[in-house]
C-alpha positions in Angstrom: 12.5 35.2 -2.0 16.5 35.0 -2.0 18.8 36.1 0.5 21.7 38.6 -0.7 24.7 38.5 1.7 24.1 41.3 4.5 20.6 41.2 3.8 18.1 40.7 7.0 16.1 37.5 6.0 12.6 38.3 5.3 10.9 34.5 6.1 11.6 31.6 8.6 13.1 29.6 6.4 15.7 32.3 5.2 16.5 32.5 8.9 17.1 29.3 9.2 19.1 29.5 6.4 21.5 32.4 8.0 21.5 30.0 11.0 23.4 27.2 8.6 25.4 29.9 7.2 26.9 31.1 10.8 27.3 27.4 11.5 29.1 26.8 8.3 31.6 29.7 8.5 32.8 28.3 11.5 33.4 25.0 10.7 37.0 23.0 10.0 38.4 23.9 7.0 39.8 20.7 6.1 35.9 19.4 6.2 34.9 18.7 2.5 31.7 21.2 1.5 29.3 18.3 2.0 30.6 16.9 5.7 30.2 20.8 6.6 26.5 20.7 5.9 26.1 17.5 7.4 27.6 19.3 10.7 25.8 22.4 10.1 22.4 20.5 10.1 23.4 17.8 13.0 23.8 21.0 15.0 20.4 22.5 14.4 17.4 20.7 16.3 14.1 19.7 13.9 12.1 22.4 16.5 13.6 25.0 14.5 11.8 24.1 11.2 9.2 26.7 10.4 5.8 25.1 11.5 3.2 24.4 8.8 0.8 26.7 8.0 -2.6 25.9 9.7 -4.3 25.3 6.1 -2.1 22.5 5.6 -1.6 20.9 8.9 -5.1 18.8 9.5 -5.6 15.8 11.9 -8.5 13.2 10.5 -10.5 11.2 13.2 -10.6 7.5 12.7 -14.3 7.6 12.4 -14.0 9.9 9.4 -15.5 8.5 6.1 -13.5 7.8 3.3 -15.7 10.5 1.4 -15.0 13.1 4.0 -11.2 12.1 4.4 -10.7 12.9 0.3 -12.7 16.1 0.9 -10.1 17.0 3.7 -6.8 16.2 2.0 -8.1 17.7 -1.2 -9.2 20.7 0.1 -6.4 21.1 2.3 -4.1 20.5 -0.6 -2.2 18.0 1.3 -1.2 14.3 0.7 -1.4 12.9 3.9 -2.8 13.7 7.5 -2.2 11.7 10.7 -5.4 9.7 11.9 -6.3 10.3 15.4 -8.0 7.4 17.3 -11.5 8.9 18.1 -11.6 6.3 21.3 -8.4 7.4 22.7 -9.1 9.4 25.9 -8.0 13.0 26.8 -5.3 12.0 28.6 -3.7 9.4 26.2 0.1 9.2 25.2 1.0 10.8 21.3 1.6 6.9 20.9 -1.9 5.8 21.7 -3.7 9.2 20.7 -2.5 8.5 16.8 -3.1 5.3 14.8 -1.1 6.2 11.7 -0.7 8.7 8.3 -3.3 8.4 5.9 -2.4 8.9 2.1 -3.6 9.5 -1.2 -1.5 6.5 -2.2 -3.3 4.5 0.0 -6.8 5.5 -1.1 -5.5 4.5 -4.3 -4.9 1.2 -2.8 -8.5 1.0 -1.6 -9.8 2.4 -4.9 -7.9 -0.6 -7.0 -9.4 -3.2 -4.6 -12.8 -1.7 -5.3 -12.2 -2.0 -9.1 -10.8 -5.5 -8.7 -13.5 -7.1 -7.3 -16.2 -6.0 -9.2 -17.8 -9.5 -10.6 -19.0 -9.9 -14.3 -22.4 -10.0 -14.6 -23.2 -8.4 -11.2 -25.8 -5.5 -11.2 -22.9 -3.2 -10.4 -21.4 -4.1 -14.2 -25.2 -4.0 -15.5 -25.7 -0.9 -14.3 -22.3 0.4 -16.0 -23.9 -1.3 -19.3 -27.7 -0.1 -19.1 -29.0 2.9 -21.2 -29.8 5.2 -18.3 -27.0 3.8 -16.0 -29.2 4.6 -13.2 -28.5 2.3 -10.2 -29.2 2.5 -6.6 -26.4 3.3 -3.8 -27.3 0.3 -1.6 -27.0 -2.3 -5.2 -23.7 -0.7 -5.8 -22.5 -1.0 -2.2 -23.3 -4.5 -2.5 -21.8 -5.3 -5.9 -18.8 -3.2 -5.3 -17.8 -5.0 -2.0 -18.5 -8.5 -3.7 -21.3 -9.3 -2.0 -23.9 -10.1 -4.5 -22.1 -13.2 -5.8 -20.2 -15.6 -4.0 -17.5 -15.5 -6.8 -14.8 -13.1 -7.4 -12.9 -12.1 -10.6 -9.9 -9.7 -10.8 -11.1 -6.7 -13.2 -7.7 -5.4 -14.8 -7.5 -1.9 -15.2 -8.2 -1.9 -18.7 -11.4 -3.7 -18.5 -14.6 -1.7 -19.5 -16.3 -1.7 -16.0 -13.1 -0.6 -14.3 -12.4 2.3 -17.1 -15.6 3.4 -18.1 -17.2 7.0 -17.1 -19.9 5.9 -14.8 -17.3 3.7 -12.3 -16.6 6.6 -10.3 -19.8 8.3 -10.3 -21.4 5.1 -9.2 -18.7 4.3 -6.6 -18.8 7.6 -5.3 -22.7 7.7 -4.9 -22.6 4.3 -3.2 -23.2 3.7 0.7 -19.6 2.0 0.6 -17.8 5.1 0.1 -20.0 7.3 2.1 -20.2 5.0 5.1 -16.9 3.4 5.4 -14.7 4.6 7.8 -10.7 5.6 7.7 -10.1 3.1 10.7 -12.3 0.2 8.9 -9.9 0.3 6.2 -6.6 0.7 7.7 -5.3 -2.7 6.4 -5.9 -1.6 2.8 -4.7 1.9 3.0 -0.6 2.3 2.8 -0.2 3.5 6.1 3.0 4.9 6.4 5.1 3.6 9.6 4.2 6.4 12.3 7.9 7.1 12.7 7.8 10.8 14.6 10.7 12.8 15.9 11.2 14.6 18.8 11.7 18.3 18.9 15.3 17.7 20.3 16.3 15.4 17.5 18.4 16.8 14.3 17.5 18.3 11.2 20.0 16.1 9.8 18.0 12.8 11.1 15.1 14.9 9.5 16.7 14.9 6.2 18.0 11.6 5.7 14.2 9.9 7.0 12.9 12.1 3.8 15.4 11.5 1.4 17.4 7.9 2.2 14.6 6.2 4.1 11.8 7.7 1.6 9.7 9.1 3.9 7.2 11.8 2.5 6.4 13.4 5.5 7.8 13.4 9.5 5.6 14.4 12.5 7.8 16.1 15.1 5.8 15.3 18.5 5.2 17.4 21.7 5.8 15.0 24.2 4.5 17.5 26.8 1.3 17.8 25.1 1.3 14.1 23.7 0.0 16.0 20.1 1.8 16.3 16.7 3.4 19.7 16.7 4.6 19.9 13.1 4.5 18.1 10.3 7.9 18.9 8.2 7.2 17.4 4.1 9.6 17.1 1.4 8.4 20.3 -0.3 8.4 22.2 2.4 12.4 21.3 2.8 12.8 22.6 -1.0 10.8 26.0 -0.2 13.4 26.0 2.3 16.3 25.6 0.4 14.7 28.1 -2.4 14.7 30.7 0.3 17.9 30.4 1.2 19.2 31.2 -2.6 22.1 33.6 -2.6 23.4 32.5 0.8 27.4 31.3 0.0 26.7 27.9 1.6 23.8 27.1 -0.8 25.0 28.4 -3.6 28.6 26.5 -3.7 26.0 23.5 -3.6 22.9 24.9 -5.7 25.3 26.5 -8.5 26.2 22.9 -9.3 24.4 21.7 -12.9 22.7 18.6 -12.4 25.3 16.2 -14.3 27.4 17.3 -11.8 25.6 16.2 -9.0 25.0 12.6 -10.7 21.4 13.9 -11.6 18.8 12.2 -12.6 19.0 9.4 -10.2 16.5 7.3 -12.4 17.2 7.5 -16.2 14.3 7.0 -19.0 15.3 3.3 -19.4 14.2 2.9 -15.9 11.2 4.9 -15.9 7.7 3.6 -15.5 5.4 5.5 -18.0 2.0 5.2 -19.2 0.7 5.8 -22.7 -1.7 8.4 -23.1 -4.2 5.8 -24.5 -3.7 3.4 -21.4 -6.7 3.5 -19.0 -6.2 6.0 -16.3 -6.5 3.5 -13.4 -3.4 1.9 -15.4 -1.5 4.7 -14.1 -2.0 4.6 -10.3 -1.6 0.8 -10.4 2.1 1.1 -11.5 2.6 4.1 -9.0 1.4 1.3 -6.2 3.1 -1.5 -7.9 6.6 0.6 -8.0 6.1 2.6 -5.2 6.6 6.0 -7.0 4.4 8.9 -6.4 3.7 9.9 -10.2 4.6 8.2 -13.6 4.8 10.5 -16.9 2.0 10.2 -19.6 3.8 9.6 -22.9 2.5 10.1 -26.8 2.7 7.7 -29.9 6.4 7.6 -29.5 6.6 6.2 -26.5 9.4 8.9 -25.6 8.2 12.5 -25.4 6.1 13.5 -22.4 2.7 15.0 -22.8 1.7 15.4 -19.2 2.0 14.2 -15.9 -0.2 12.2 -13.3 0.5 12.5 -9.4 -0.6 10.1 -7.1 -2.3 13.1 -5.4 -4.7 13.1 -8.7 -6.9 10.3 -7.4 -8.8 13.1 -5.7 -10.4 14.1 -9.4 -11.8 10.7 -9.8 -13.5 11.1 -6.4 -14.2 14.8 -5.8 -15.9 15.3 -9.8 -16.6 11.9 -11.2 -19.3 13.3 -13.1 -17.1 15.4 -15.6 -15.8 11.9 -16.8 -19.4 10.3 -17.2 -19.6 10.7 -21.1 -16.4 8.8 -21.4 -17.0 5.2 -22.3 -13.0 4.8 -21.3 -11.3 7.3 -18.7 -7.9 7.0 -20.3 -4.9 9.0 -19.3 -5.2 11.5 -22.1 -9.1 11.7 -21.3 -8.2 12.1 -17.6 -5.7 15.4 -18.4 -8.0 16.5 -20.8 -11.2 16.6 -18.7 -9.8 17.9 -15.3 -7.8 20.8 -17.1 -11.3 21.9 -18.5 -13.0 21.1 -14.7 -10.6 23.3 -13.0 -10.0 26.1 -15.7 -14.0 26.7 -15.4 -13.6 26.5 -11.5 -11.0 29.1 -11.8 -8.9 26.9 -9.7 -5.3 26.1 -9.8 -3.6 22.7 -10.1 -0.3 21.4 -11.3 -2.3 19.6 -14.2 -2.6 22.9 -15.3 0.4 24.0 -15.9 1.2 21.1 -18.6 4.6 19.5 -18.5 7.3 20.7 -16.3 10.6 19.9 -17.8 14.6 21.2 -17.4 18.2 20.2 -19.2 21.0 18.4 -18.0 22.9 21.5 -17.9 20.7 23.1 -15.7 21.7 24.2 -12.2 20.0 22.8 -9.2 19.0 25.9 -7.8 16.8 26.4 -11.1 15.4 23.0 -10.3 14.6 24.0 -7.0 13.2 27.1 -7.9 11.0 25.6 -10.8 9.6 23.2 -8.3 8.8 25.2 -5.4 7.1 27.9 -7.7 4.7 25.2 -9.7 4.5 23.1 -6.1 5.3 20.0 -8.0 6.8 17.0 -6.6 8.6 16.1 -9.8 10.2 17.3 -12.7 11.2 15.6 -15.9 14.9 16.0 -17.6 14.5 16.2 -21.8 16.9 16.3 -24.7 18.2 19.4 -25.6 16.9 18.6 -29.0 14.4 16.2 -29.5 12.6 16.9 -26.0 12.7 13.2 -25.2 12.9 11.7 -21.5 16.0 11.3 -20.1 15.1 10.9 -16.7 13.4 12.4 -13.6 14.3 14.3 -10.3 12.2 14.5 -7.7 12.6 16.2 -4.4 13.7 13.4 -2.5 16.7 13.2 -5.1 17.6 16.4 -4.3 17.2 16.1 -0.7 19.4 13.4 -0.7 22.1 15.5 -2.5 22.0 17.6 0.3 23.2 15.1 3.0 24.9 11.9 3.8 24.3 9.5 6.3 27.5 8.5 8.6 28.1 5.4 9.2 26.1 3.7 12.6 24.2 7.3 12.5 20.7 5.7 13.2 21.8 3.3 15.7 18.7 1.4 17.4 16.6 4.8 16.1 14.1 2.4 14.3 13.1 -0.2 16.8 9.9 -0.4 17.8 8.8 0.9 14.9 5.6 -0.7 13.9 5.7 -3.0 10.7 4.3 -1.6 7.4 1.2 -3.7 5.9 2.0 -6.2 2.8 3.3 -4.9 -0.3 3.7 -1.4 0.9 6.8 0.9 1.4 7.0 4.2 2.9 
C-alpha cells in the first residue's frame, strides 16, 4: 500500500521507507540522488529489514530426499532454502551447521543429468516405448543412474526418451528419486556460495549482493544463536519498494520511465528464447547454460511472446507428472497448457495462469514494480507498442541495480573465504 506524505505507515516495509525518507532529508544537498540513496542505505543495518513470513522461511536437512525437498520448496513457494547438516552437533557454529543453499536451479541440473545419462535400449527406454509403460521403481532407478549398461550416451533435450510424458512419471516413481538425499547430490546441485550477512551489515551491502553480485537471496545470521535469523530475497526488496510508493525519495526515482533509466538492460537480440514446439527440457537447459531464471516462449514468428517458463516451474514436472503422460512429447506449449489446466482444476494460483505479463518502454519504473509485486513474478517483458514484438526483459535484479551503485573499493576483503562454486555454476 502506498504511503502518502504525512500519513502513518501501515507496514514494516513502509516504516523502513520512512526511515530512508528521514535520512534523505538531512543528506548534503550537493549529493546526486543516487549518491543520496547510497548514503541512506549504507546508514541502515540489514537487521532493520522485515523478517520473512514463517511460511516462506524453511530449512532443509541434508538427509532430506530430493522428492521431499521439491515438495517443501513448492509448498512454501520459495526458490531456495538453507541446507542444515543433520550430523552437526547442537553447539555447532553457524558456518558448521549449514552446508549451503539448495535451489530449484540445482534440481534442474540434477534432472538434466538424469535425462542425459539414459542409455538407449536400456530397460528405462524400453519402458518409455512399451504399450503399457509399466515399470518397476527399482528398474527405473537402475536405468536412470546408468547401472544397466557400462556405456553412456548423451540424450539431447529433444530425444523421445527425455521428453515423452512418461519420463517424469517414471523418474518420480523411482527409488532413485525417492531415496536420493539432498546431501548426496551436492556436487550436482547448483549450490549458491553460502555467503551470509551479519545483522550489523548495511542495507547497501545487501542490495549490491542481490544486484551486481547476482545473488537471488541473502541469509542474515545471528552469531549469538548460531543460526539464520532472516533470508532477504530480491522479491522481498521489490515488495519493500512497492510499499514505499508515495514517498518523495521513491517518487523521484520511480517516476522515471524505463528509457530514462536505460532499461531494459537485455535487449531482444541478446535474449534467450525457446520456441513453443521445442521440448520443455530445452527451456531448462537454456536457463542452466546461460545462468538465467526464465525464458520467454515464442510462437511461429519467433518474436512475439506467448508465455514464460521460469526455473521454479520444474516443480510441475516433478509434483504432478501424471498430467503429461498422454503427451508423446512435452513441448513448451504442451507444458504451459497442461500446467494451466491442472492449476485451474486444483483452484490454485500460479504466475503461469496469468499468461504473459508485459510492459512498454514509456511505462514508469514504479508501474513495473507494482506489476511485479502484484503478480509475484521475477521478470517482465518489454514489447513494442504496436506489434507486440519482444524488445527486451527486465528482472528484479535489473531494478535493484538501478537503485544503488558500488563505491570504489567498497567490499575490500569481504569475499575472502567464500566457498568456491561447483563447476558450471554461478550465483
